[in-house]
N, C-alpha and C positions, 0 to 999 in steps of 0.2 A: 057392854055397859061398863065393865071394869076398865077397859081402855079409855073410855070417855072420862071416867072419874080420874084416872091417872093423868090424863092430858090436862085437865083443869088444875089438879093439885101441883103439877109441875110448874104451871104458870103462877099459881097463887096458893102456896101451902098454908096460908093463914085464913083461907076462906071458911066461913061458918058452914056447918053441916047443912043448915037450911038453904043457904045460897048455893052450895054445891049440888044439893038434891034438885033444886030448881033448874040449874044449868044443865044437868044431865037427864032431866025428865023423870026423876024418881020422887017418891015421897021420902021425908027425912029418915024414918026408921029403917027401911031397906037400904038406903044410901049409907047410913052409919054402920049397919051390919057389914056391908061390902067393904067399907074402908077399914074397919077393924079386922076383917078376914085378911085383907091385903097386908095389913101391918103384921098380923100374927104369922102369916106364911112367909114373911120376909120380902115380899114384892116391894112394899114401901119400907125402906131401911131407916128412915128418919126424916126429920124436918130441920132445915137450917136457915139461918139468915145469910143473905148475900151481902157481903161487906164491900164497899168501894175501896179498893186497895190504896188509891191515892189519899183518901181521907185518913188512913192509918199509917202513912209514911211508906207505902209500898207502891209508888207510882210507876215504877219501871218493871215490866214483865219481860222475861227472857226465857226462851226455850233452849235448853242445853242438851245436845246430843252427846252421850257419854259412851265411849268404847272401852271395854275392859281389856287388860293385857292377857288375861287367861280366863278360861271358862270352867275351871275346876269348881266343883260345888262349894268348897270352902271359901274360894275367892268371891263367888257370887253372893254367898250368905254374908260374908264380911262387908261387902259393898252395900248390900241392901240394909243391913242393920245400921251402918254408918249414915247412909243417906236419910234414913228415917229420923235421925237426930238433928237434922238441919232445918231450923224453923223457916228459913228462906225458901225451901222447897215445898211448894204447896200441892204438887201432884208429881208422882213418879210412875212411869210406865216402862215395863220391860217390853221391848219391841223387836221386830225383825227388821233386817235391812242393814244400812251402813253403820248403825249404832246399836248398842245393846240396851240402852236406856234413854228415854226422852224425859227430861225433867222440866217442870214449869217452876220457874224461880221468880219471886217477887221481892224487890228491894227498893230503896228510896230513889236511887239514881244511878247513872253510869259509874261514877267513882265507887259507889257501894258495891256494884256488881263486880267491878275489877278487883276489889278487895276480897269479896266472897270467892270469886273464881280462883285467884292466886293463893289465898290462904286457907280455904276450906275445901272447895270442890275438887280442885286438882290434886289435893293431898289425900283424898279418900282412898281406902284400900283397893288396890287393883286397877286404878284408873290409868289408862294408856293415853287417851286423848279426849279432849272436850271441844266441841264446836258450838258456838253461841249464836243465837238468832234473836235479835232485839225486836220486840213487837212495836210496830208503829201505830197500829189501830186494831181494835178488836171489834168484830162484827158479831152481833147476836140476833137471833131470830126475833122478830117482833119489834125491832128498834129501827 
């Protein structure tokens, strides 16, 4: 039942409790108790608005693979603290493989990304190399 509740909330976090209960086949009171328990235990970490990046001047999405020069703990910490300060970086993942980090960057356009890459990203502490992948289209489930 909790998985059903979570599936509905992932698609529509603003659904009313009455509508959620009807969709998952519960009465409203037990449904609300389950949702509150999921929130209190940290399964549901929060609710957010999904913003259209183009509508707020961030129409270009780039994935940047970043390789660090060294993997000493101090270098990793310095990079992570610095990357968290970059508003253009909307997601940052420490990954395995050819890169150490995969960053999702959103900027207005290609000249804005070129400026960001040259003046901010490449100059972060410990960065040895950056490979950029410009998004042409984003596919989402249900669309």
